[in-house]
C-alpha positions as CSV (number, residue, x, y, z in Angstrom):
1,M,119.3,-124.8,-133.3
2,Q,122.4,-124.3,-131.2
3,K,125.1,-126.9,-131.3
4,Y,126.4,-126.6,-127.7
5,P,123.7,-125.1,-125.5
6,Y,125.1,-126.9,-122.4
7,N,128.6,-125.4,-122.9
8,K,127.1,-122.0,-123.6
9,D,125.0,-122.2,-120.4
10,K,128.0,-123.3,-118.5
11,Q,130.0,-120.2,-119.8
12,Q,127.1,-117.8,-119.1
13,A,126.7,-119.2,-115.6
14,F,130.4,-118.8,-114.9
15,Q,130.4,-115.3,-116.3
16,A,127.4,-114.3,-114.1
17,A,129.2,-115.7,-111.1
18,Q,132.4,-114.0,-111.9
19,Q,130.6,-110.7,-112.4
20,G,128.8,-111.1,-109.1
21,Y,132.0,-111.8,-107.3
22,E,133.8,-108.8,-108.9
23,N,130.9,-106.5,-108.0
24,A,131.1,-107.7,-104.3
25,Q,134.9,-107.4,-104.3
26,S,134.8,-103.9,-105.8
27,L,132.2,-102.7,-103.4
28,Y,134.2,-104.1,-100.4
29,E,137.3,-102.3,-101.6
30,T,135.4,-98.9,-101.7
31,I,133.8,-99.1,-98.2
32,V,135.4,-96.8,-95.7
33,S,134.6,-97.9,-92.2
34,D,134.6,-94.4,-90.7
35,S,132.4,-92.9,-93.4
36,A,128.9,-91.6,-92.5
37,S,127.3,-94.0,-94.9
38,Y,129.2,-97.1,-93.7
39,G,126.0,-98.8,-92.5
40,H,124.3,-98.3,-95.8
41,Q,127.4,-99.4,-97.7
42,L,127.7,-102.5,-95.5
43,K,124.1,-103.5,-96.2
44,H,124.6,-103.0,-99.9
45,L,127.8,-105.1,-99.7
46,K,126.0,-108.0,-97.9
47,N,123.3,-108.0,-100.6
48,E,126.0,-108.1,-103.3
49,V,127.8,-110.9,-101.5
50,N,124.6,-112.9,-101.1
51,E,123.8,-112.4,-104.8
52,A,127.3,-113.5,-105.8
53,Y,127.1,-116.6,-103.6
54,Q,123.8,-117.5,-105.4
55,Q,125.4,-117.0,-108.8
56,I,128.4,-119.1,-107.8
57,E,126.2,-121.9,-106.5
58,N,124.2,-121.9,-109.8
59,A,127.4,-121.9,-111.9
60,L,128.9,-124.8,-109.8
61,E,126.0,-127.0,-110.9
62,V,127.2,-126.9,-114.5
63,A,130.9,-125.8,-114.2
64,S,133.8,-127.4,-116.0
65,E,136.7,-128.6,-113.9
66,K,138.7,-125.4,-114.5
67,Q,135.7,-123.2,-113.8
68,R,134.9,-125.1,-110.6
69,A,138.4,-124.3,-109.2
70,Q,137.9,-120.6,-110.0
71,L,134.4,-120.5,-108.6
72,E,135.6,-122.2,-105.4
73,R,138.3,-119.5,-105.1
74,F,135.6,-116.8,-105.5
75,Q,133.7,-118.5,-102.6
76,R,136.8,-118.5,-100.4
77,D,137.4,-114.8,-101.2
78,L,133.8,-113.9,-100.4
79,K,134.0,-115.7,-97.1
80,Q,137.1,-113.7,-96.3
81,I,135.3,-110.5,-97.0
82,V,132.4,-111.6,-94.8
83,S,134.7,-112.5,-91.9
84,E,136.6,-109.2,-92.2
85,V,133.5,-107.1,-92.3
86,N,131.9,-109.0,-89.4
87,M,135.1,-108.4,-87.3
88,E,134.8,-104.6,-87.5
């Protein structure tokens, strides 16, 4: 029997959210707006962002105070990506 399953779940949820955020951030940085596959890349980015949002929401349910601050920063950064992509 595990001693701290709640803390372990908290860490796993945070790591999943962080990974989702990093995936979306990385994809955003590689998109080139004048590329022939921009539309496809944009669709892929939106999927990644949506998945990251969901992972962040899940992680926020069990996050520690420190994790919560980081997760909220991830959310703000993702919102910035969405607004920049929607302006183009």
